[in-house]
VEXDREN-2710 file (C-alpha; in Angstrom, 1 decimal):
% VEXDREN-2710
k/r/px/py/pz
1/MET/-14.8/183.2/-156.6
2/ASN/-13.3/183.2/-153.6
3/ILE/-9.8/183.5/-152.9
4/GLU/-7.9/183.5/-149.9
5/THR/-4.0/183.7/-149.2
6/LYS/-2.4/180.9/-146.8
7/THR/0.8/181.2/-145.1
8/ILE/2.9/177.8/-144.5
9/SER/6.3/176.8/-144.1
10/HIS/8.0/176.2/-146.8
11/PRO/7.9/172.6/-148.2
12/ASN/11.6/172.1/-149.3
13/LEU/13.8/175.0/-148.1
14/LYS/14.6/174.9/-143.9
15/ASN/13.0/178.3/-141.9
16/ARG/11.6/179.4/-144.7
17/GLU/7.7/180.3/-145.7
18/ILE/5.3/180.3/-148.2
19/THR/1.6/182.2/-149.0
20/LEU/-0.2/179.6/-150.8
21/LEU/-3.6/180.6/-153.0
22/LEU/-6.9/178.8/-151.9
23/VAL/-9.6/179.0/-154.4
24/ASN/-12.9/178.2/-154.0
25/ASN/-11.5/176.8/-149.9
26/ASN/-9.2/174.2/-152.4
27/ILE/-5.4/175.1/-153.1
28/ASP/-4.5/177.0/-156.3
29/ILE/-2.1/174.4/-158.5
30/PRO/-0.7/176.3/-160.6
31/SER/-0.3/179.4/-159.0
32/THR/1.7/177.0/-155.9
33/GLU/4.2/175.7/-158.9
34/PHE/5.1/179.6/-159.3
35/PHE/5.5/180.1/-155.7
36/ILE/7.7/177.0/-154.6
37/TYR/9.9/177.7/-157.7
38/GLU/10.2/181.6/-156.9
39/SER/10.9/181.3/-153.4
40/ARG/14.5/179.1/-154.3
41/TYR/15.2/181.3/-158.0
42/GLY/13.3/184.6/-157.7
43/GLY/16.0/186.0/-156.3
44/ARG/18.5/188.2/-157.5
45/HIS/21.1/186.5/-160.1
46/GLY/18.4/183.2/-159.3
47/SER/19.3/183.2/-155.8
48/LEU/16.2/182.8/-152.8
49/LEU/13.5/185.3/-152.7
50/GLY/14.0/187.6/-149.9
51/LYS/12.3/185.7/-146.5
52/SER/9.3/188.0/-146.9
53/SER/8.7/188.7/-150.6
54/HIS/6.3/185.5/-150.8
55/SER/3.7/187.4/-149.6
56/SER/3.3/190.3/-151.9
57/ILE/4.4/187.1/-154.9
58/ALA/1.1/185.8/-153.8
59/PHE/-0.7/189.1/-152.8
60/GLN/-0.1/190.1/-156.6
61/ILE/-1.2/186.8/-158.3
62/ALA/-4.5/186.6/-156.6
63/GLU/-4.9/190.5/-157.7
64/LEU/-4.8/188.8/-161.4
65/TYR/-7.1/186.3/-160.3
66/ARG/-9.4/188.8/-158.6
67/HIS/-9.8/191.0/-161.8
68/LEU/-9.7/188.4/-164.4
69/ASN/-12.5/187.1/-162.5
70/GLU/-14.6/190.2/-162.2
71/MET/-14.2/190.2/-166.4
72/GLY/-15.2/186.6/-166.7
73/LEU/-12.2/184.8/-166.7
74/LYS/-9.9/182.4/-165.3
75/TRP/-5.7/182.8/-165.1
76/ASN/-5.5/180.4/-168.4
77/GLU/-8.2/181.5/-170.4
78/ALA/-7.0/185.5/-170.1
79/THR/-4.4/186.6/-173.4
80/GLU/-2.6/190.4/-173.4
81/ASN/-5.4/191.9/-174.5
82/GLU/-7.2/191.0/-171.5
83/ILE/-3.8/192.2/-169.5
84/ARG/-3.5/195.7/-171.0
85/ILE/-7.2/196.6/-169.9
86/ILE/-6.1/195.6/-166.5
87/ARG/-3.4/198.1/-166.4
88/ASN/-4.7/200.7/-168.5
89/ALA/-7.7/200.5/-165.4
90/MET/-4.9/200.6/-162.8
91/LEU/-3.0/203.6/-164.1
92/CYS/-6.3/205.1/-165.4
93/TRP/-5.7/205.5/-168.8
94/ASP/-7.7/205.6/-172.2
95/THR/-7.0/203.2/-174.9
96/ASN/-4.5/205.7/-176.1
97/ASN/-2.5/205.5/-172.9
98/ASN/-3.7/209.3/-171.9
99/LYS/-4.6/209.8/-168.6
100/ASP/-8.7/209.7/-168.3
101/TYR/-9.6/209.8/-164.8
102/LYS/-13.2/210.6/-164.6
103/SER/-13.8/207.0/-166.2
104/TYR/-12.1/205.2/-163.0
105/PRO/-13.4/205.9/-159.9
106/TYR/-10.3/205.4/-157.5
107/GLU/-6.5/207.0/-157.5
108/PRO/-4.4/205.7/-160.6
109/ILE/-1.3/203.5/-159.0
110/LYS/2.8/204.7/-159.7
111/ASN/3.9/203.6/-162.9
112/ASP/6.7/201.3/-160.8
113/SER/4.2/199.4/-158.5
114/MET/2.2/198.7/-161.9
115/ASN/5.3/197.6/-163.5
116/HIS/6.4/195.5/-160.4
117/LYS/2.8/193.9/-160.9
118/LEU/3.9/193.3/-164.4
119/ASN/6.5/191.6/-163.6
120/THR/5.4/189.0/-161.5
121/TRP/2.6/188.3/-163.7
122/PHE/4.6/187.7/-166.5
123/LYS/7.3/185.8/-164.3
124/PHE/4.3/183.7/-163.5
125/TYR/3.0/182.6/-167.2
126/LYS/6.4/182.2/-168.4
127/TYR/6.8/179.3/-165.8
128/MET/3.5/177.9/-167.0
129/GLU/5.5/178.1/-170.5
130/LYS/7.5/176.5/-168.8
131/ILE/6.3/173.9/-167.2
132/ASN/4.0/172.9/-169.8
133/ILE/0.3/174.4/-168.1
134/SER/-1.6/175.0/-171.2
135/ASN/-3.5/178.7/-171.5
136/ASN/-4.2/181.4/-174.3
137/MET/-1.3/183.9/-173.1
138/VAL/0.8/184.5/-175.8
139/LEU/3.5/186.9/-174.2
140/THR/5.3/190.4/-176.5
141/THR/8.3/190.5/-175.0
142/ARG/11.4/192.2/-176.3
143/LYS/15.2/192.3/-176.2
144/SER/16.2/195.3/-173.4
145/LYS/19.9/195.4/-172.3
146/LYS/19.9/194.2/-169.3
147/PHE/22.0/197.1/-167.0
148/LYS/24.9/196.5/-164.9
149/PRO/26.5/199.0/-162.5
150/LYS/29.9/199.5/-162.8
151/GLY/32.3/199.4/-160.5
152/LEU/34.5/203.1/-158.8
153/LEU/38.4/201.6/-160.9
154/ASN/36.0/199.6/-163.6
155/HIS/37.7/202.4/-166.7
156/LEU/41.1/201.0/-165.6
157/ASP/39.9/196.8/-167.2
158/LYS/41.0/197.3/-170.4
159/ARG/39.0/194.0/-171.0
160/SER/35.2/195.4/-170.3
161/SER/35.0/196.7/-174.3
162/LEU/35.3/193.3/-174.5
163/ILE/32.4/191.9/-172.4
164/GLU/29.4/191.1/-173.7
165/HIS/26.2/192.7/-173.1
166/GLU/23.5/190.5/-171.4
167/TYR/20.3/190.9/-172.6
168/VAL/16.9/189.9/-171.3
169/ASP/13.3/189.2/-172.5
170/THR/11.1/192.2/-171.6
171/TRP/7.1/192.1/-171.9
172/THR/5.7/195.4/-173.8
173/LEU/3.1/195.8/-171.9
174/LYS/5.6/197.7/-168.9
175/VAL/5.4/201.2/-168.6
176/LYS/7.3/204.0/-168.2
177/PRO/9.3/203.9/-164.9
178/SER/8.5/206.5/-162.3
179/PRO/10.4/209.2/-162.1
180/LYS/13.4/208.8/-160.1
181/PHE/14.8/211.4/-157.0
182/LEU/18.6/211.8/-156.3
183/SER/17.9/211.8/-152.7
184/TYR/16.4/209.1/-150.1
185/HIS/13.4/209.1/-147.9
186/ALA/15.4/210.0/-144.2
187/LEU/15.0/211.9/-141.0
188/SER/17.1/213.6/-139.2
189/ARG/18.0/213.9/-135.9
190/THR/15.5/215.8/-134.2
191/GLU/12.2/213.7/-136.2
192/PHE/13.8/210.7/-135.4
193/SER/13.8/212.3/-131.6
194/LYS/10.1/213.0/-131.9
195/LEU/9.4/209.2/-133.7
196/ARG/10.8/207.6/-130.5
197/GLN/8.3/209.4/-128.6
198/HIS/5.5/208.8/-130.5
199/LEU/6.0/205.8/-130.9
200/ARG/7.0/205.7/-127.0
201/ASN/3.6/206.5/-126.0
202/ILE/2.1/203.9/-127.8
203/ASP/4.0/200.9/-126.8
204/VAL/8.0/201.0/-125.4
205/VAL/8.3/198.0/-128.2
206/TYR/8.1/200.1/-131.2
207/GLU/10.3/202.4/-129.4
208/MET/13.5/200.0/-129.2
209/ILE/12.4/198.4/-132.1
210/VAL/13.1/201.8/-134.7
211/LEU/16.1/202.2/-132.0
212/PHE/17.9/199.2/-132.9
213/MET/17.1/199.5/-136.6
214/VAL/18.8/202.9/-136.7
215/GLU/21.6/202.2/-135.3
216/THR/22.2/198.6/-137.2
217/GLY/20.4/199.4/-141.3
218/LEU/18.8/196.2/-140.4
219/ARG/15.8/196.2/-142.3
220/ILE/12.3/195.4/-140.8
221/THR/12.5/191.2/-141.5
222/ALA/16.2/190.9/-139.7
223/ALA/15.3/193.2/-137.0
224/LEU/12.1/191.4/-135.8
225/GLU/14.4/188.3/-136.2
226/ALA/17.1/189.4/-133.1
227/VAL/16.8/186.9/-129.6
228/GLU/17.0/188.2/-126.6
229/SER/20.9/186.7/-126.6
230/ASP/21.9/188.9/-128.7
231/PHE/21.7/191.5/-126.5
232/LYS/23.4/189.5/-123.6
233/GLY/26.8/189.9/-122.2
234/LEU/27.2/193.8/-121.4
235/LEU/29.1/193.8/-118.9
236/LYS/31.4/191.4/-120.6
237/LEU/32.2/193.6/-123.2
238/TYR/32.6/196.5/-120.6
239/ALA/34.8/194.3/-119.0
240/SER/36.8/193.6/-121.9
241/GLY/37.8/196.8/-122.5
242/LYS/35.0/198.0/-124.5
243/GLY/33.6/201.6/-124.5
244/ILE/30.0/202.7/-125.1
245/ASN/30.0/203.5/-128.6
246/ASP/32.7/200.6/-129.5
247/ILE/30.6/197.9/-131.6
248/THR/29.9/194.3/-131.1
249/LYS/29.8/192.1/-134.1
250/LYS/26.0/189.9/-134.3
251/SER/25.1/187.7/-137.0
252/TYR/21.4/187.8/-139.1
253/ILE/20.3/186.1/-141.4
254/ALA/20.1/188.5/-145.1
255/LYS/17.5/189.2/-147.4
256/GLY/19.0/186.1/-149.7
257/GLY/19.1/183.3/-146.9
258/ASP/22.8/184.0/-146.5
259/ILE/23.9/184.8/-142.7
260/LYS/25.9/188.1/-142.4
261/GLN/27.1/190.1/-139.5
262/TYR/25.9/193.3/-138.5
263/ASP/27.7/196.7/-136.1
264/LEU/25.9/196.5/-132.8
265/PRO/26.7/199.3/-131.1
266/LEU/27.1/198.8/-127.4
267/ARG/25.2/202.2/-126.3
268/THR/22.2/200.8/-128.3
269/MET/22.5/197.2/-126.4
270/GLN/23.0/199.6/-122.9
271/GLU/19.2/201.3/-123.4
272/ILE/17.6/198.3/-124.7
273/ASN/18.3/196.5/-121.6
274/ASP/17.8/199.6/-119.4
275/ASN/14.3/200.4/-121.2
276/TYR/13.4/197.3/-122.0
277/LEU/14.8/193.6/-120.8
278/ILE/15.0/194.6/-117.9
279/ARG/12.4/196.7/-116.6
280/ILE/9.3/194.7/-119.2
281/TYR/10.5/191.9/-120.9
282/ASN/9.7/189.2/-118.5
283/GLU/6.3/190.1/-117.5
284/ARG/5.4/190.5/-121.4
285/LYS/7.5/186.8/-122.1
286/TYR/5.5/185.6/-119.1
287/LEU/2.3/186.8/-121.0
288/TYR/3.1/185.3/-124.2
289/GLU/4.0/181.7/-122.9
290/GLU/0.5/182.0/-121.6
291/ARG/-1.1/183.2/-124.6
292/CYS/1.0/180.4/-126.9
293/GLU/-0.6/177.6/-124.1
294/ARG/-4.2/179.3/-124.3
295/LEU/-4.2/179.3/-128.4
296/ASN/-2.2/176.1/-128.6
297/ILE/0.5/178.3/-130.5
298/GLU/4.2/177.2/-130.7
299/ILE/6.1/178.7/-128.1
300/ASN/9.5/180.8/-129.8
301/ASP/11.9/180.5/-126.4
302/SER/14.1/183.6/-128.3
303/LEU/11.5/186.0/-128.8
304/ILE/12.2/189.1/-127.6
305/TRP/9.4/191.5/-129.2
306/ILE/6.3/191.0/-127.4
307/SER/3.2/193.5/-127.2
308/LYS/1.7/194.8/-124.1
309/ARG/-0.9/192.2/-124.7
310/GLY/2.2/189.2/-124.6
311/LYS/1.5/189.4/-128.6
312/GLU/4.5/188.6/-131.1
313/ILE/5.8/191.8/-133.0
314/LYS/4.7/191.1/-137.1
315/LYS/5.9/192.9/-139.8
316/HIS/2.2/194.4/-140.1
317/ASP/2.1/195.5/-136.6
318/VAL/5.1/198.4/-137.0
319/TRP/3.4/199.3/-140.8
320/THR/0.5/200.1/-138.6
321/VAL/2.1/202.2/-136.0
322/PHE/3.9/203.9/-138.5
323/ASN/0.9/204.7/-140.4
324/GLU/-0.7/205.9/-136.8
325/VAL/2.6/208.5/-135.6
326/SER/2.9/209.8/-139.1
327/GLU/-0.2/211.5/-139.2
328/LYS/0.4/212.7/-136.0
329/MET/3.5/214.0/-137.2
330/GLY/2.1/215.7/-139.8
331/ARG/2.9/213.4/-142.4
332/THR/-0.7/213.4/-144.0
333/VAL/0.9/212.0/-147.8
334/ASN/5.1/212.2/-147.4
335/LYS/4.5/208.6/-144.8
336/ILE/7.2/207.1/-143.1
337/THR/7.9/203.3/-143.4
338/PRO/9.5/201.2/-141.7
339/HIS/13.2/201.5/-144.3
340/TRP/12.9/204.9/-144.1
341/LEU/15.4/203.6/-140.8
342/ARG/17.6/201.6/-143.1
343/HIS/17.8/204.9/-145.5
344/THR/18.6/207.4/-142.6
345/PHE/21.3/204.6/-141.1
346/ALA/23.1/205.1/-144.0
347/THR/22.7/208.5/-144.3
348/TRP/23.7/209.7/-140.7
349/THR/26.9/207.0/-141.3
350/ILE/27.7/208.8/-144.2
351/MET/27.6/212.4/-142.3
352/ASP/29.1/211.1/-139.0
353/VAL/32.3/209.3/-141.4
354/ALA/32.5/213.4/-143.2
355/ASN/32.8/214.8/-139.8
356/VAL/35.2/212.7/-138.4
357/LYS/37.4/212.8/-141.7
358/GLY/36.9/216.3/-142.7
359/ILE/35.1/215.0/-145.9
360/PRO/33.2/218.5/-147.4
361/LEU/29.7/216.9/-148.8
362/GLU/29.2/220.3/-150.9
363/ASN/31.7/219.8/-152.7
364/THR/31.3/216.0/-153.8
365/GLY/30.8/216.8/-157.5
366/VAL/29.9/213.7/-158.9
367/THR/32.3/211.2/-157.9
368/PRO/32.1/210.4/-153.9
369/ASN/35.0/210.0/-151.5
370/PRO/36.4/206.1/-151.4
371/LEU/36.1/206.7/-147.6
372/LEU/32.3/206.8/-148.0
373/ILE/31.8/204.0/-150.7
374/SER/33.7/201.9/-147.9
375/ALA/31.8/203.0/-145.1
376/LEU/28.3/202.0/-147.1
377/GLN/29.6/199.1/-148.1
378/GLN/30.8/198.1/-144.8
379/LYS/27.2/198.9/-143.1
380/LEU/24.8/198.1/-145.6
381/GLY/27.1/195.1/-147.3
382/HIS/26.6/196.6/-150.4
383/ALA/27.7/200.3/-152.1
384/ASP/28.1/201.9/-155.4
385/VAL/28.9/205.0/-156.5
386/ILE/25.1/205.7/-157.5
387/THR/23.9/204.8/-154.3
388/THR/26.5/207.1/-152.2
389/MET/25.8/210.1/-154.2
390/ARG/22.3/209.7/-153.3
391/TYR/23.3/209.5/-149.8
392/ILE/25.5/212.6/-149.9
393/ALA/22.8/214.1/-151.1
394/THR/20.0/213.3/-148.8
395/ALA/22.8/214.2/-145.6
396/LEU/23.1/218.0/-147.4
397/LYS/18.7/217.9/-147.4
398/LEU/19.1/216.9/-143.8
399/MET/21.8/219.5/-143.5
400/GLY/20.0/221.9/-144.3
401/LEU/21.7/223.8/-147.4
402/ASP/19.6/224.8/-150.1
403/LEU/19.5/221.8/-152.9
404/ASN/15.9/221.6/-152.6
405/ASP/16.1/219.1/-155.2
406/GLY/19.0/216.8/-153.4
407/GLY/21.2/217.0/-156.1
408/VAL/24.7/217.1/-156.5
409/LYS/26.3/220.0/-158.5
410/VAL/29.5/220.4/-160.8
411/SER/29.5/223.2/-163.8
412/LEU/29.1/223.1/-166.8
413/ARG/32.5/223.2/-167.7
414/THR/33.8/220.7/-165.3
415/PHE/31.2/218.2/-166.6
416/LEU/32.0/218.8/-170.5
417/GLN/35.7/217.7/-169.5
418/ASP/35.3/214.9/-167.6
419/LYS/34.0/211.5/-169.6
420/LYS/33.9/209.8/-166.1
421/SER/31.0/212.3/-165.0
422/GLN/29.2/212.1/-168.1
423/GLU/29.1/207.9/-167.7
424/LEU/27.8/207.8/-164.1
425/VAL/25.1/210.7/-165.0
426/LYS/24.3/208.3/-168.0
427/ARG/24.0/205.0/-165.8
428/GLU/21.7/207.2/-163.9
429/ALA/19.3/208.0/-166.8
430/LYS/19.8/204.6/-167.3
431/ILE/18.1/203.7/-164.2
432/GLU/15.3/206.2/-164.7
433/PHE/14.0/205.5/-168.2
434/GLY/14.6/202.1/-167.5
435/ASP/13.9/199.8/-171.1
436/ASN/12.7/203.6/-172.5
437/PHE/16.3/204.5/-172.4
438/ASP/17.2/205.4/-176.2
439/GLU/21.4/205.2/-175.9
440/GLU/21.4/206.7/-179.2
441/ASN/19.7/209.9/-178.6
442/PHE/20.4/210.9/-175.5
443/ASP/21.9/213.7/-174.7
444/VAL/23.9/213.7/-171.4
445/VAL/24.3/217.4/-171.2
446/LYS/20.7/218.6/-171.9
447/TYR/20.1/215.7/-169.3
448/ALA/22.5/216.9/-167.0
449/LEU/21.5/220.4/-167.1
450/SER/17.2/219.3/-167.2
451/ARG/18.1/217.3/-164.0
452/GLU/20.1/220.0/-162.2
453/ILE/23.2/218.0/-161.7
454/VAL/24.8/220.7/-163.5
455/ILE/25.1/224.1/-163.6
456/ASP/25.9/226.5/-166.9
457/ASP/29.0/228.6/-165.7
458/GLU/27.8/231.6/-167.9
459/LEU/24.5/231.4/-167.5
460/VAL/25.2/231.7/-163.9
461/GLN/27.7/234.3/-164.4
462/SER/25.3/236.4/-165.8
463/LYS/22.6/235.4/-163.4
464/ASN/20.1/234.1/-166.7
465/TYR/20.5/230.4/-165.9
466/ASN/16.8/229.1/-165.4
END
């Protein structure tokens, strides 16, 4: 069986693409039906799927088809047992779900990565059931409580205790989630400076892209969709009284398809103009247009990110140079990815706001200052107590404080008296354990101590804490 992918314009959604499967050079109809549906309803709460997610979903279904083909099966002939065999092989598990590295000639994937694939496969078979396409799959599911992060003032809502919990169907083949970290991947300003230098040596366009991302917090897809006009009008802005450290509002299409705004610092506009647009952009645009005409490719007049050879910079190009630069920076295992820049932006925001407002991050406890939550909500478009705490933990790590696990610690005495703090830690555990969270047997104090979120005061004083 020969399986290929092909990306085309979405048949129903404007300015959207969709990736299809070609099986033996023919479009695969069942998966195409699924991809079209997912594009429209596969996002959060039934919204549009993220603009670039179509390709990863297609690759996951293609992967399913290939594994089943190696077993002599088509997708509609498979049962749960075959999916279990595929799952165990990818995780390097034996039939009892124990690690068995000797039987498999490759590295196991992480539990979360496996669950991501299983979730796509589960939705695929569920949709086949919905549209009555015959197959042998019988999905074994269980009801799981849908986790919803609560707002900071949720305890003031007297009706919250009367809200009925939502439940979702979860495939029993899903495995325990990977361990969760209490901080995000982010770069210090020194590391980012080194990253810029390495990228400049490859091509200044990549340096300008990462500068744009780390100064705005945009995801890679949105950053690559920036247009030339986004960086025009700098003199008018200066003439209006704005300074180089002020910002101007720009619009972009968010992950779910909504039009949102981001803050573009004038200093960033200035640097991108000085080092790229004024110096080399016009020459590259000429090469790009010449190449498009030669290859009969439609010209994008507003395209801004162009390589030395006149090619449009795509997402995979950025990933490739990040991989190369990570090696040069000595990160052979924990390699830098484009999404690190969004976390870096948020972490720097926390550090800067804390510095300006005089907020001591090391004494945060378990409830962040509302100003920090508000700052992230404005800059990222979303934030809650948990994500803010993680960014604070990340900031503390970048600031060089002696917190190896990135955790923000609180004393046991304070923790036992603060029900709200216990609830926040409980939510953290729900995220870590996912469907395997057992509310009846969960001990919030033991969990907090084991994760070193809480420190036992008496043991610390006697220097016997371990």
